Steps between C-alpha positions, in 0.01 A plus 500: 500500500658613824819373643492167687562664834167687463297212364161455657429150642167338482433574864565870434260496208239324720519786751475762226192330362340473838579869576339596149191312597444716789445818292405360164143567380266221435511261324875496533538423873419137473755418211765692688432289818479184312826556313669599836422161653599301181829681472631289774457192286637630166747241401766743388594853591298746298819693407638177334189493262552860411877434438403211271239706308228263617147622589418539868152366410662158540444555863177419684300815582675719238306636205604773248426791738698361791780387267552852394494631855751239630724553196510877573601416870779256384635754243485796746477362854284736731580558865391183676219553745543373861357151529212515752479215761211343319733430208830457672708189550367321181742324274464466126544147358802636295671607832430159652644321200808723499560442878450114457737485205777580741423177702339270258515206753264684721197468282600148389503404860131573560310174519135621514232772507304526823202715373282450203139490409296271272147471345386391828487861623609809286777343292481466115668161480428161630726331757635277222573818292702642794681180552605483139628851519694398812658209323650747249682658793622162634331557829465240764167633646238770458240595764136549380377773719155571386295750706296377793126530535480841671645681201187460272610772261799283395300175480601373834459123551344317805612189681308272258657658200834476662453126544397457122805706413711258700382211286592691180845576647548129595424396133730760365777388728460144401531591143813692572643199674402274208681738265819484704469862600640636820229774534221464744204728569460586870165549662470846638265795527513879524309517837296825532592653835280748680658795677523296814717249320242218489441294187163413336541116465472211742833434669453121460496548112797734499700241701482268203670741257867498437540875575271781586546858384319755699413848353312813597254618236282757705558826692822559296472879494533558873762761588543410878754240607395144420765305688248302711315349206836377353601343828162337533538352146842374567373330817208343311606131517341431160741696285870468428539784252374854529445625130523848352522648843464866439212467261629770268417528127695718260350844463173388668556413870795591726455206735512467871753619747619319816797436723673285248821414697266351766296306245799363324651408838178314599509314167860393548405384864215296366704389181219623281567657165410846351426513134658708220191496261667542164193607316609830328224722661581362847869429546411460873718476718634826354890548499514688816318223685703234332793665653348499843403135457861406421612685819249307714600171334149378422413266223386632162265338252481594128178477317399642168124532577464382149139498358610320181787286365669795314560676839739239659808715375395763759717298736788720379359798678487313830835336459688808404340687796623239737841471345555877486409517873753229580260249632675168547385221286454273804233743624291495191249211471522475128861376528391195709438166341140385510576271787672771698206737437239255610696411816541872590125553458424192712730626770356853501146340521596273789678775697209736446242243630726422796506861618 
């Protein structure tokens, strides 16, 4: 095995796998791409498994063929290909854990998760399942942000379903209170925004929610400047958080471009938050934009975009990104108490409606 100074990290291996997929013959392209994405979630560095004489097939996405390929790379590291923009700025979970280990109080200070999905839209767990997973993390709150009705491909819910969901959340919160738990489930939604920044739900219904997360899901491959759509979204009085802003997806979609300093400045002026979506394929805001957000002083929201209870630990990716960028904890919503968070959301809503 090579010396420690030459060791390939999981992120390096991910890029090598993705690069191989571009020239591999069928049917190998798909396994290479799949393993490239999953490498970001491998719980240990691959070189550690090799050092311990363990099989790399312990890792998700790795079979005997890829194990041999990765083993050869670790034993004799090849020149690392340049990381293209569509794969740049993504952090492996091992990197996030190493960064957070230097400041353990940072992760412990997070009081909740502000984006997740349930069986009501395209999640794999019930709201109660998500709440029980949050209890294991000692959270004070979670936001259930199922998709709104315009995003039919993701099982978006309408106003009537949102009201029925409210009844379920109320019952769960009563149970939590009876058990003496501090956790509460917040009513929210991932509001589908059109390119003009308008939502697809009645604003009177949205006003009843604790927090509204607005997200673009269409026209995400445009190459021209999209500043105006972001400004329109931030000025939409119904939303308090703008989610996964660029709309990028690892090795699939580059995401949108815009005058980001202007956008972050407007967010700061309106006291609205931009999200670091901690889902491994998204990690959006990307690190370069997190740095610009810090400079502008706007608020940041961390959400795992979890689609099942096992994904709540993704919060490490968002937390590490914010910490490494030097975002102050008082500018991150997730460090607020539940009362502080709800007070902020109400103030933003009132100020938006007054303007």
